C-alpha positions in Angstrom: 195.3 60.8 -57.0 197.9 59.5 -59.4 199.1 56.0 -58.8 202.8 55.9 -58.0 204.8 56.3 -61.2 208.3 56.0 -59.8 209.1 59.3 -61.6 209.4 57.5 -64.9 207.1 57.7 -67.9 207.5 55.3 -70.8 207.0 56.2 -74.5 205.7 53.0 -76.0 206.3 52.4 -79.7 204.7 49.9 -82.0 205.5 48.6 -85.5 202.0 47.9 -86.5 200.1 45.9 -89.1 197.4 47.1 -91.5 196.9 49.7 -94.1 197.4 52.7 -91.8 200.7 51.3 -90.5 202.0 50.8 -94.0 201.2 54.4 -94.9 202.9 55.8 -91.8 205.9 53.5 -92.4 206.4 55.1 -95.9 207.1 58.5 -94.3 208.3 57.7 -90.8 211.9 57.5 -89.7 212.1 53.9 -88.9 209.6 51.1 -88.5 207.4 52.7 -85.8 203.8 53.4 -86.7 202.1 54.0 -83.4 203.0 55.6 -80.1 201.5 56.0 -76.6 202.6 57.0 -73.2 202.6 54.9 -70.0 202.5 57.0 -66.8 201.2 56.4 -63.3 200.3 52.9 -64.3 198.0 54.0 -67.1 198.5 53.8 -70.9 197.3 56.7 -72.9 197.1 56.8 -76.7 195.1 58.3 -79.5 193.8 55.9 -82.1 191.8 56.3 -85.3 188.1 55.2 -85.4 187.3 51.8 -86.7 184.0 50.0 -87.2 184.3 48.6 -83.7 185.9 51.4 -81.7 185.5 55.1 -81.2 188.7 56.8 -82.1 190.5 59.6 -80.2 192.5 59.8 -76.9 191.7 57.1 -74.5 193.2 55.0 -71.7 194.3 51.7 -73.2 195.6 48.4 -72.0 199.2 47.3 -72.5 198.2 43.9 -73.6 196.0 45.4 -76.4 198.8 47.8 -77.4 201.2 44.8 -77.7 198.6 42.3 -79.2 200.1 40.2 -82.0 197.2 41.0 -84.3 198.3 44.7 -84.0 202.0 44.6 -83.6 205.1 43.1 -85.2 207.4 44.8 -82.7 207.0 46.9 -79.6 209.6 49.1 -77.9 209.8 51.6 -75.1 211.8 54.5 -74.0 212.0 55.4 -70.3 211.8 59.1 -69.5 213.0 60.2 -66.1 210.8 62.8 -64.5 211.0 65.1 -61.4 208.3 65.1 -58.7 205.6 67.3 -60.2 206.1 66.3 -63.8 204.8 62.7 -63.3 201.5 63.9 -61.8 201.1 66.8 -64.3 201.7 64.4 -67.2 199.2 61.9 -65.9 196.6 64.6 -65.2 197.0 66.3 -68.7 196.6 62.9 -70.4 193.6 62.0 -68.3 192.0 65.3 -69.1 192.3 64.6 -72.8 190.4 61.3 -72.2 187.7 63.1 -70.2 187.3 65.8 -72.9 186.9 63.0 -75.5 189.5 64.5 -77.8 189.0 62.9 -81.2 191.7 61.4 -83.5 193.1 64.1 -85.8 192.5 62.7 -89.3 193.7 66.0 -90.8 197.1 65.7 -89.1 196.9 69.4 -88.1 199.7 70.0 -85.6 198.4 73.6 -85.0 194.9 72.6 -83.8 194.6 70.9 -80.4 190.9 70.0 -80.8 191.9 66.7 -82.3 195.2 64.8 -81.8 196.8 61.9 -83.7 199.0 59.5 -81.7 202.4 61.0 -82.0 201.0 64.6 -81.8 199.3 63.5 -78.5 202.5 62.2 -77.0 204.6 65.1 -78.2 202.1 67.7 -76.8 201.7 65.7 -73.5 205.4 66.0 -72.8 205.5 69.7 -73.9 203.0 70.2 -71.0 205.8 69.3 -68.6 208.5 71.2 -70.5 210.0 68.2 -72.2 210.5 68.6 -76.0 210.8 65.2 -77.5 211.7 66.5 -81.0 215.4 66.8 -81.7 215.3 67.2 -85.4 213.3 69.1 -88.0 209.7 68.0 -88.2 208.6 65.7 -91.0 206.2 66.9 -93.8 203.2 65.1 -95.1 201.3 66.0 -98.3 197.6 65.5 -97.8 195.2 65.6 -100.8 193.0 68.7 -100.8 194.8 70.1 -97.8 198.4 70.5 -98.9 201.8 70.0 -97.2 201.8 70.0 -93.4 204.5 69.7 -90.7 203.8 66.5 -88.7 205.3 64.5 -85.9 205.7 60.8 -86.7 206.6 58.2 -84.1 210.1 58.1 -85.4 210.5 61.8 -84.9 210.0 61.3 -81.1 212.9 59.0 -80.6 215.7 61.1 -82.0 216.5 62.2 -78.4 217.4 58.6 -77.5 220.0 57.3 -79.9 220.3 54.0 -78.0 217.1 52.1 -78.4 217.8 48.6 -77.1 214.6 48.0 -75.2 212.9 46.2 -78.1 211.1 42.9 -78.2 209.8 41.2 -81.3 206.3 39.7 -81.3 206.7 37.9 -84.6 209.3 37.6 -87.4 
């Protein structure tokens, strides 16, 4: 059973630190380098593997998402939902965790066997008939692969031109 979500989901955005964040920032529309979704009291995100953590879709913790060693800035966008959407969004996200969907290091938007962070959030909302993309998709040139259409965190916020729910963790 889904914990009460109040019929609102939140897209969480982070301006991150580190090499990966710098690379994303070079192509992204704006400072946002990572994205997750908060629904039914649970935070879902897809993260790359590190020496200490297994990457992929998992249930995270809000304090880890916002941790000063990971984030310069964190923002959120509330998305109002109707009755079945909240539960369906939660269940789809939770299913990806149970399936142990890995992080998509190839950034292949056509293949759902692995999902990078913004691809995960984009496809989660598509499951409940909400298309978060309001502009043309970005492109990314990947060595030995070629040019791919990708969804960056900044591509997801075009639908919300007013983004005033930002707090800064450090200057």
